[in-house]
BAGUTI-566209 format. One record per residue (C-alpha): residue in three letters; y, z, x. Coordinates in steps of 0.001 Angstrom, whole numbers, padded with zeros to 6 digits, always signed. Layout:
<recs>
ALAYZX...
</recs>
This chain:
<recs>
MET+033088+158077+120765MET+033591+158129+116938ASP+037492+157979+116851THR+039128+155902+119628ILE+042479+155718+120868ASP+043830+151702+120370SER+044478+150384+123847ILE+045795+147094+125198SER+043036+145259+126261SER+041924+142114+128351GLN+043454+139001+128467PRO+041032+136718+126901THR+041802+134888+129547THR+025077+132691+131358ALA+020535+131945+132293THR+019533+135096+133642SER+019119+138587+132063THR+019786+141737+133757SER+017114+144033+132093THR+015223+146392+133907SER+012612+147352+131435THR+009193+146006+131644SER+006923+144538+129249SER+003292+145524+128104SER+000402+144188+130121SER-002139+145246+127931GLY-003562+143091+124898VAL-001934+145053+122345ASN+001427+143914+121196PRO+004403+146817+121982THR+006251+147914+119448PRO+009107+145450+118584SER+011890+146789+120653PRO+015627+147511+118222GLN+016995+144426+119419SER+013751+142332+118417ARG+014622+142963+114791ILE+018321+142356+114930ILE+018568+138815+113439ASP+021088+136682+115275ASP+023696+135760+112895LYS+026295+136032+115778SER+025701+133019+118454PRO+026137+130554+115599LEU+029924+131839+115369CYS+030248+132346+119071ILE+028649+128748+120498PRO+031622+126576+118802PHE+034016+128989+119894ILE+032787+128882+123346LEU+032437+125330+123628SER+036268+124568+122071LYS+037179+127200+124987ILE+035489+124959+127696ALA+036429+121616+127123GLU+040303+123655+126885TYR+039197+124672+130373ASN+037731+121556+131821ALA+040723+119197+130406LEU+042992+121862+132292HIS+041132+121612+135544ALA+040181+117835+135140ASN+041538+116866+138468GLU+039700+119649+140155ALA+036545+118390+142527ASN+034915+122049+141878PRO+036824+124532+139073ARG+035679+128170+139125PRO+033203+128966+136657PHE+034525+129732+132887ILE+034097+133419+132721ILE+033552+134702+129247GLY+034092+138729+128469LEU+031843+140736+125711ASN+032097+143961+124337GLY+030946+145700+121512VAL+029673+149194+120892GLN+026449+150460+121860GLY+022989+149039+119822VAL+025266+146575+118104GLY+022872+143771+119400LYS+025051+142710+122581THR+021584+141888+124506THR+019701+139649+121628LEU+023650+138051+121354VAL+023830+137182+125416LYS+020152+136206+125323ALA+020902+133412+122707LEU+024021+132408+123978ALA+022660+131870+127580GLU+019966+129997+126313THR+022074+127681+124296LEU+024625+126752+127202GLN+021673+126518+129661GLU+018919+124424+127784ARG+021149+122617+125291GLU+024803+122036+126877GLY+023160+121752+130519LEU+025770+124478+131987ASN+024311+126910+134391THR+024966+130432+133077LEU+024854+133525+134175VAL+024625+136613+132095VAL+025990+139956+133787SER+025575+143690+132560ILE+028772+145840+133342ASP+026008+148726+133300ASP+024495+147264+136270PHE+027411+147965+138186TYR+026896+151924+137391LEU+027883+154279+140246THR+024547+155110+142348HIS+022844+158392+140368GLU+024105+160323+143752ASP+027143+159012+143197GLN+027667+159883+139745LEU+026260+163332+140755LYS+029313+164071+142838LEU+031557+162519+140368ALA+030617+165102+137803GLU+030513+167745+140305GLU+034079+167188+141513ASN+034963+166978+137791SER+032665+169640+136558ASP+034901+170388+133757ASN+035727+167126+132823ALA+032721+166158+129775LEU+033861+162432+130006VAL+032190+161848+132981GLN+029217+164024+133525TYR+027262+160946+132452ARG+027465+157464+133100GLY+029013+155087+131047GLU+032941+155790+131134PRO+035939+154013+133255GLY+035396+155795+136400THR+031256+156057+136453HIS+031169+152076+137737ASP+031541+150714+141264ILE+034312+148500+141183PRO+034302+147548+144398LEU+031135+145985+144142LEU+031684+144349+140935LEU+034864+142578+142321SER+032849+141734+145531PHE+030258+140094+143236LEU+032672+138440+141145SER+034521+136945+144054SER+031468+135070+145115ILE+030411+133799+141907ILE+033943+132839+141501SER+034197+131131+145381SER+030303+129658+144443HIS+028904+131421+147325PRO+025062+132582+147909THR+025119+136564+146124HIS+022848+139050+144861LEU+023170+140459+141636PRO+022690+144482+141325LEU+020031+145915+139162TYR+020444+149505+137373ASP+017325+151467+135870LYS+018548+153322+133195SER+015358+155229+132670ALA+015491+156774+136220HIS+015728+160532+136955HIS+014851+161217+133075GLY+017099+159019+131604LEU+020081+159741+133965GLY+019818+156236+135763ASP+019900+154857+139196ARG+020885+151583+140785LEU+017602+149568+141931PRO+017231+149044+145576ALA+019126+145802+147080SER+015464+144210+147726THR+015020+143861+143881PHE+018422+142371+143420PRO+017833+138214+142217ALA+019444+135837+144486ILE+022202+134118+142751ASN+023878+130605+144042ASP+021235+129772+146580PRO+021030+126311+147573ASN+017648+127055+149237LEU+015876+128043+146495SER+014689+125695+143545ALA+014506+127886+140562PRO+017685+127207+137663GLN+019042+130491+138094HIS+019728+129301+141887ARG+021856+126561+141115THR+025946+126926+141156VAL+026733+129236+137916ARG+029357+127478+135632VAL+029535+129532+132862LEU+029832+134056+133346LEU+029479+136192+130552LEU+030143+139625+131512GLU+029178+142084+128647GLY+029455+146009+128537TRP+030918+148449+125461LEU+034080+149092+127635THR+034533+145574+128922GLY+038153+144031+128442PHE+039500+147544+127922ARG+043174+148258+129601SER+045057+151834+130130LEU+047929+152958+127932PRO+051240+154484+128882PRO+050289+158453+129673ALA+053146+159186+126876THR+051198+157181+124273ILE+047869+158867+125075SER+050024+161955+124803THR+050999+161456+121135LYS+047802+160037+119829TYR+046200+162980+121225LEU+048460+165487+118682ASP+047484+163166+115966LEU+043805+165147+115428LYS+043424+164127+112219SER+043070+160499+112988TYR+041196+161060+116531LYS+038809+164091+115554THR+036725+163662+118788LEU+040261+163886+121194SER+040092+167481+120261HIS+036551+167602+122024HIS+038481+167159+125494LYS+041325+168280+127093LEU+044517+165552+127451GLU+044286+165869+131157HIS+040952+164540+131018LEU+041744+161532+128529LEU+044426+160773+131035PHE+041927+160697+134327ILE+039645+158329+132357ASN+043035+156539+131372GLU+043923+156166+134968ARG+040630+155021+136155LEU+040711+152231+133682LYS+043576+150487+135621GLU+040537+149796+138028TYR+038696+147438+136276GLU+041888+145397+135029PRO+041479+142971+138301VAL+038073+142287+136143TRP+039290+141756+133220ASP+041992+139333+134438GLN+039463+136689+135556PHE+038562+136046+131867ASN+039112+132628+130373ALA+037457+133884+126992PHE+036862+137063+124855ILE+034027+138106+122508HIS+034326+141823+120807ILE+031958+142871+118372ASP+033288+145559+116566ALA+031397+148073+113509GLN+032231+148805+109865ASP+031661+152668+110860LEU+031526+153590+113927GLU+029300+156546+113227TRP+026094+154087+112782VAL+026282+153859+116924TYR+024581+157227+117274GLU+021219+156069+115509TRP+021542+152774+117306ARG+021336+154208+120226LEU+018756+156309+119779GLU+016472+153769+118558GLN+017181+151793+122427GLU+016515+155260+123718GLU+013168+155485+121827GLN+012265+152331+122903LEU+013213+152950+126759ARG+010332+155999+126115ARG+007705+153572+124718GLU+008388+151001+127673LYS+008994+153546+130578GLY+007966+157264+129316THR+011758+158691+129478GLY+014687+157995+128177MET+017631+160295+126532SER+017212+163032+124314ALA+018525+163290+120869ASP+021368+165819+122303MET+021769+163597+125646VAL+022481+160596+123348ARG+025162+162328+121340LYS+026718+163723+124230PHE+026288+160222+125912VAL+027734+158666+122684ASP+030421+160886+122446GLY+031711+160511+125936GLN+032413+156848+125421GLY+034885+155162+123526VAL+038112+156593+124111PHE+039828+153553+124233LYS+039326+150709+121722GLY+040699+147045+122489ASP+043273+145118+120875GLU+043114+142409+122847GLU+046118+139595+123299LYS+046073+137465+120648ARG+046759+134015+122167GLY+043834+132443+120003ARG+041185+133131+122995GLN+039287+136133+121385LEU+036373+135738+118778ARG+036140+139142+117078MET+033381+140024+114727VAL+032696+143008+112327VAL+028962+144088+111489GLY+027486+146095+108816ARG+025157+148940+109215ASP+021902+146230+109786ARG+024313+144782+112673GLY+024636+141449+110303VAL+028290+139733+110496VAL+030225+140453+107736GLU+033766+139227+108892HIS+034944+136930+111975MET+038147+135489+113106VAL+039988+134090+116019ILE+042960+135888+117549
</recs>
């Protein structure tokens, strides 16, 4: 993940959380999670941007009785504070603006543990797909089906993924645990028709590159040292699988990107997440697994189309915003 290839990313074209972690039921306060220690200095930048894009969208669809939900893509490196941000965005949009908002993590659409093992076995020499995370390790038909229901305002259920299952390798939870969405027969706010959907994930919005571009950059190992850990054919495999995600990105009406000044910080941020997971659920990735997991991600880095629909924020080591711009 530390040295990335630039790719063409999504066209910039929330209040349910999908976290599967459990909180302490004892009288002792649990150790604060890494996310709880992150000061939210991002939502004050994001909310005006989002509301301006929603206003433009509503004006464009003013004559429609039931326009489709406004869909926002959000990506950022691991541990940068995406969970804290989307929670704050959802609460503000839901409570202050009265917009029924749904947060969806692309992580909840990972392949089942069984299917991930099968993928790893079929590509046993490709380190990029031995763990969940890279393009090709998500159930894209399931994600597209879910989005189709949301866009059509039809009742559906949101899949959930438990990252702590199988000693940190993860697995999808049983369908019986999936929360109902857009269900008019249920009274809770999250069952009302979704008006804003926020899809977050580290690879959200990334698009494939021409194979020749990857081949050229692969030869430039001074600039992309991590690429030397992988065969060119393995990078091309990931690039090809990335094409399957593009119909999802095509649905975005706006895009938010969070970058880090130094990508080396991602290792320690991810380790913090796994340590918290072990405290809460008794299992998580080891330090060696984390390094392999992080190294397996970020082969492509987004350069979203510059149509004024993307907000880009750059954070320092403390995850505080040091730079932001609309592009």
